[in-house]
C-alpha positions in Angstrom: -6.9 14.1 -33.6 -9.0 15.8 -31.1 -10.3 15.8 -27.5 -6.8 15.6 -25.8 -6.8 14.5 -22.3 -3.8 14.5 -19.9 -3.9 11.4 -17.8 -1.6 10.0 -15.1 -1.4 6.2 -15.0 -0.2 4.7 -11.7 1.0 1.1 -11.4 2.5 -0.9 -8.6 3.1 -4.5 -9.4 4.0 -7.8 -7.7 7.7 -6.9 -7.4 6.7 -4.4 -4.6 9.6 -2.1 -5.5 7.6 1.1 -5.9 5.0 3.0 -7.9 5.4 3.7 -11.6 3.7 6.9 -12.8 3.2 7.8 -16.4 1.9 11.1 -17.6 0.4 10.7 -21.1 -1.5 12.7 -23.6 -4.4 10.7 -25.1 -6.0 11.9 -28.3 -8.4 10.0 -30.5 -10.1 10.2 -33.8 -12.3 7.6 -35.6 -11.5 5.0 -32.9 -7.7 5.4 -33.4 -5.6 6.5 -30.5 -2.6 8.7 -30.4 -0.9 8.2 -27.0 2.2 10.1 -26.2 4.3 9.7 -23.0 5.1 13.1 -21.6 6.9 12.0 -18.4 7.7 8.9 -16.5 9.0 8.4 -12.9 9.1 5.9 -10.2 8.5 6.5 -6.5 10.4 3.7 -4.7 9.1 2.0 -1.6 11.2 2.1 1.5 12.4 -1.1 3.1 9.8 -0.7 5.8 7.0 -0.3 3.3 8.1 -3.3 1.3 8.2 -5.5 4.4 4.7 -4.3 5.5 3.3 -5.0 2.0 4.9 -8.5 2.0 3.1 -9.2 5.4 -0.2 -8.1 3.9 0.3 -10.5 1.0 0.6 -13.4 3.4 -2.9 -14.5 4.6 -1.2 -16.1 7.7 0.2 -12.8 8.9 -2.1 -10.1 7.5 -4.2 -8.2 10.0 -7.4 -6.4 9.2 -6.3 -3.2 10.9 -3.0 -3.2 8.9 -4.9 -3.7 5.6 -7.1 -0.8 6.5 -4.3 1.6 7.4 -2.1 0.6 4.5 -5.0 1.2 2.1 -5.0 4.8 3.2 -1.2 5.2 3.4 -0.8 3.8 -0.1 -3.4 6.3 -1.3 -1.1 9.0 0.1 1.9 7.5 -1.7 0.1 7.1 -5.0 -0.9 10.7 -4.8 2.7 11.6 -4.2 3.7 9.6 -7.2 1.1 11.5 -9.4 2.3 14.9 -8.1 5.9 13.9 -8.7 5.5 12.9 -12.4 3.4 16.0 -13.1 5.9 18.3 -11.5 8.8 16.7 -13.4 6.9 17.5 -16.6 6.7 21.1 -15.6 2.9 21.1 -15.3 0.4 21.7 -12.5 -2.2 19.3 -11.1 -5.0 21.6 -12.3 -3.9 20.8 -15.9 -4.5 17.0 -15.4 -7.8 15.6 -16.4 -7.7 12.1 -14.9 -5.6 10.0 -12.6 -6.0 6.2 -13.1 -4.5 3.9 -10.5 -4.1 0.1 -10.6 -3.5 0.1 -6.9 -1.4 -2.5 -5.1 -2.6 -6.1 -5.3 -2.4 -7.9 -1.9 -4.6 -10.9 -2.8 -5.9 -12.4 -6.0 -8.1 -15.5 -6.1 -9.3 -16.3 -9.7 -10.4 -19.8 -8.8 -13.8 -19.8 -7.1 -14.2 -21.1 -3.5 -17.6 -22.0 -2.0 -18.9 -19.8 0.8 -22.5 -20.5 2.0 -23.2 -22.2 -1.4 -21.9 -19.2 -3.4 -18.9 -19.7 -5.7 -16.8 -16.7 -5.0 -13.7 -15.4 -6.8 -12.0 -12.3 -5.4 -9.2 -9.8 -5.7 -8.0 -6.9 -3.6 -6.1 -3.9 -4.6 -5.3 -1.2 -2.0 -4.3 2.4 -2.3 -7.6 4.3 -1.7 -8.7 6.4 -4.7 -10.6 8.8 -2.5 -7.3 9.8 -0.9 -5.6 10.2 -4.3 -8.4 12.5 -5.5 -8.4 14.5 -2.3 -4.7 15.0 -2.2 -4.3 15.9 -5.9 -7.6 17.6 -6.6 -8.0 15.4 -9.7 -10.8 12.9 -10.5 -9.3 9.4 -9.8 -10.3 6.1 -11.3 -9.3 2.7 -9.9 -10.3 -0.8 -8.7 -10.6 -2.2 -12.2 -10.3 -5.9 -11.7 -13.4 -6.5 -9.6 -15.9 -5.7 -12.4 -14.4 -8.2 -14.7 -14.6 -10.8 -12.0 -18.2 -9.9 -11.4 -18.8 -10.7 -15.1 -17.3 -14.1 -14.7 -13.7 -13.3 -15.6 -10.4 -13.7 -13.7 -9.8 -10.0 -13.3 -6.6 -10.5 -15.2 -4.7 -10.0 -17.4 -5.9 -6.5 -18.2 -3.0 -5.3 -20.3 -4.1 -7.3 -23.4 -7.0 -4.9 -24.0 -4.5 -2.1 -24.7 -2.2 -4.5 -26.6 -5.0 -5.3 -29.0 -5.9 -1.6 -29.5 -2.3 -0.4 -30.0 -0.4 -3.3 -31.5 -2.6 -5.5 -33.8 -1.3 -5.8 -37.3 -3.2 -6.9 -40.4 -0.1 -8.4 -42.1 1.6 -10.5 -39.4 1.2 -11.7 -35.8 2.8 -10.3 -32.7 3.3 -11.5 -29.1 3.5 -8.9 -26.5 5.5 -10.0 -23.4 5.6 -8.2 -20.1 8.1 -9.4 -17.6 7.3 -7.9 -14.2 7.0 -9.9 -11.0 4.8 -12.2 -13.0 5.4 -12.8 -16.7 2.5 -12.6 -19.1 1.9 -12.7 -22.8 -0.6 -11.4 -25.3 -0.9 -13.3 -28.6 -2.2 -11.1 -31.5 -2.6 -13.3 -34.6 -2.3 -11.6 -38.0 -5.4 -9.6 -38.7 -7.1 -10.7 -35.5 -10.3 -9.5 -34.0 -11.0 -9.3 -30.2 -12.2 -12.9 -30.1 -8.9 -14.2 -31.5 -6.7 -12.5 -28.9 -5.2 -14.9 -26.3 -3.5 -13.7 -23.2 -2.4 -15.3 -19.9 0.2 -15.3 -17.2 2.9 -17.7 -18.1 4.2 -17.9 -14.5 6.9 -16.1 -12.4 8.8 -13.3 -14.2 11.2 -11.5 -11.9 9.6 -12.6 -8.7 11.6 -15.7 -7.9 14.8 -14.2 -9.4 14.5 -11.2 -7.1 13.7 -13.3 -4.1 16.7 -15.6 -4.7 19.0 -12.6 -5.2 17.9 -11.1 -1.9 18.5 -14.4 -0.1 21.9 -14.9 -1.8 23.1 -11.4 -0.9 21.5 -11.1 2.6 19.3 -8.3 1.3 22.2 -6.2 -0.2 20.7 -6.7 -3.7 17.0 -6.7 -4.5 17.4 -8.0 -8.1 20.0 -9.6 -10.3 21.3 -6.6 -12.3 21.7 -7.4 -16.0 21.4 -11.1 -15.0 25.1 -11.0 -13.9 24.8 -13.6 -11.1 22.8 -16.0 -13.3 25.4 -15.6 -16.0 28.1 -16.9 -13.6 26.1 -20.1 -12.9 25.0 -23.2 -14.8 21.4 -24.4 -15.1 20.7 -27.6 -13.2 18.6 -29.5 -15.7 17.3 -32.0 -13.2 16.0 -29.4 -10.8 14.6 -27.3 -13.7 12.6 -30.3 -14.8 11.1 -30.6 -11.3 10.2 -26.9 -11.3 8.5 -27.2 -14.7 6.2 -29.9 -13.3 4.3 -27.3 -11.2 0.6 -27.7 -11.9 0.1 -24.1 -12.9 2.1 -24.6 -16.1 -0.2 -27.4 -17.2 -3.3 -25.3 -17.0 -5.0 -24.0 -20.2 -5.7 -20.3 -20.7 -7.3 -18.2 -19.6 -5.3 -18.3 -16.4 -3.7 -15.8 -14.1 -1.4 -16.1 -11.0 0.5 -14.0 -8.5 2.3 -14.0 -5.2 -0.2 -16.5 -3.8 1.5 -19.3 -5.8 5.0 -17.9 -6.6 5.7 -15.5 -3.8 7.9 -15.4 -0.7 6.9 -18.7 0.8 7.4 -20.6 -2.4 10.8 -18.9 -2.9 11.9 -19.8 0.6 11.0 -23.5 0.0 12.8 -23.6 -3.3 15.9 -21.9 -1.8 16.1 -24.6 1.0 15.5 -27.5 -1.4 18.3 -26.3 -3.7 20.9 -25.9 -0.9 23.1 -28.4 -2.5 23.7 -26.0 -5.5 25.9 -23.0 -5.6 24.2 -19.6 -5.4 25.0 -18.9 -9.0 23.6 -22.2 -10.2 20.4 -21.6 -8.2 19.8 -18.2 -9.7 20.8 -19.4 -13.2 18.2 -22.2 -12.9 15.4 -20.0 -11.6 16.1 -17.5 -14.4 15.9 -20.3 -16.9 12.5 -21.3 -15.4 11.1 -17.8 -16.4 12.7 -18.1 -19.8 11.4 -21.6 -20.5 7.8 -21.0 -19.3 7.7 -17.8 -21.4 9.1 -19.6 -24.5 6.6 -22.5 -24.0 3.8 -20.1 -23.9 4.9 -18.2 -27.0 6.0 -21.1 -29.3 2.7 -22.9 -29.0 1.0 -20.1 -31.0 3.7 -19.1 -33.5 2.6 -21.1 -36.5 -1.2 -20.8 -35.9 -1.0 -17.0 -35.4 1.6 -16.3 -38.1 3.7 -14.7 -35.4 6.8 -12.9 -36.7 7.6 -10.5 -33.8 7.9 -10.7 -30.0 7.9 -7.3 -28.2 9.0 -7.2 -24.6 8.4 -4.7 -21.8 8.8 -4.6 -18.0 11.8 -4.8 -15.8 12.8 -8.2 -17.2 13.9 -6.6 -20.4 17.1 -5.4 -18.6 18.1 -9.0 -17.6 20.4 -9.9 -20.4 20.8 -13.6 -19.2 17.1 -14.1 -19.2 16.7 -12.5 -22.7 19.5 -14.5 -24.1 17.9 -17.7 -23.0 14.5 -16.7 -24.3 16.0 -15.7 -27.6 17.7 -19.1 -27.9 14.5 -20.9 -27.1 12.5 -19.2 -29.9 12.6 -20.0 -33.7 15.3 -17.9 -35.4 12.9 -16.2 -37.8 11.1 -14.5 -34.9 12.2 -10.9 -34.3 12.6 -10.1 -30.6 12.8 -6.6 -29.4 11.6 -4.0 -26.9 8.2 -2.2 -27.2 10.5 0.9 -27.4 10.9 -0.1 -31.1 7.2 0.6 -31.8 7.1 3.8 -29.8 6.0 2.6 -26.3 8.4 2.8 -23.3 9.0 -0.7 -22.0 9.5 0.5 -18.4 6.4 2.7 -18.5 4.1 0.4 -20.5 1.9 -0.9 -17.7 1.4 2.6 -16.2 0.5 3.8 -19.7 -2.0 1.0 -20.1 -3.8 1.9 -16.9 -3.9 5.5 -18.1 -5.8 4.2 -21.1 -8.1 2.0 -19.1 -9.0 4.9 -16.9 -9.6 7.1 -19.9 -11.9 4.5 -21.4 -13.8 4.2 -18.1 -14.3 8.0 -18.1 -15.6 7.8 -21.6 -18.1 5.1 -20.5 -16.6 2.5 -22.8 -15.9 -1.2 -22.1 -12.3 -1.8 -21.3 -11.8 -5.5 -20.6 -11.0 -8.2 -23.1 -13.2 -11.3 -22.4 -11.0 -13.5 -24.6 -8.1 -12.9 -22.2 -9.9 -12.8 -18.8 -12.7 -15.3 -19.4 -15.4 -12.8 -18.6 -18.9 -13.5 -20.1 -19.1 -10.1 -21.7 -17.3 -6.8 -22.2 -17.8 -4.4 -19.2 -16.7 -1.0 -18.1 -14.1 -1.6 -15.4 -13.2 1.1 -12.8 -14.7 3.1 -10.0 -14.6 6.9 -9.9 -13.7 9.3 -7.0 -14.7 12.7 -8.3 
């Protein structure tokens, strides 16, 4: 292995709970990567920050001046997160080669709308990379999704590119599952090439569970720790059936979604329409929704892809009730475990992936996966602030 680079990957997802920072060592030889996690930390958002970000994600309430100022403020916070993870590793910023930031998505529109006879898709991630570069003194790469969209893709999901590079297996198939605010899967059939990879967002991951938990506890809890509240309830099958009729679940891949469909407003509506149920039954049912939509996405490809293993990452891995339901919904011959078992931190995975995407951009290599995003061709995603 040679040409080691030290890269900080920064990720803030749809859960809006903070910035994950992963400091990794990337070495490569003969197109094989050796990626080691040196340090991982999270810089949590304050209640004020989370509330402001939620407002920006709502087209009815977002104001241009707030988007502009929050773009710069988040740049400061992303820089703080990078400095924090480097300091915790006992290193200095001048030892870091690249910072790669996903930014914070506040709007994602993968389906085209007509504007002056132009079909336009769009996405917006804030957290200005120029601020990050200035505060840290390190070249910073970000704004990945727009290039894939320019090439006809949905700008998501991006993680499957790394899943393919790091987890493909010639002997058996794997499904990589990430349960963040949104849940997504990458299907890697046995011995697959890039064209055979399939990846898509299955629907809400923790997003609705977290929203329901906040509503149920008047904001005292932001998530259902270990799935304890759901474990005390019973799934309402009639309501679950209605939830599963949502049009998104009927769409064929490639497809991606976010807070626009399954965010705060949707959660509030579901909370009100389920007022006849106990709090525990509501959260049990909404947890089952995530489990069922994930299971439906996975089982469709098990036989065709010779799938033997399901590897899970993201915050949802810690929800025991969710995992138990998912396990019971999959064929018994399927092994289900954390990505930790194959050497990749489940909590840090997305931040590590963006470190790799930034590294590939720096190396002037394509870093999207058209089979997953629907892009017309492979492109080099990312913009650079030197």
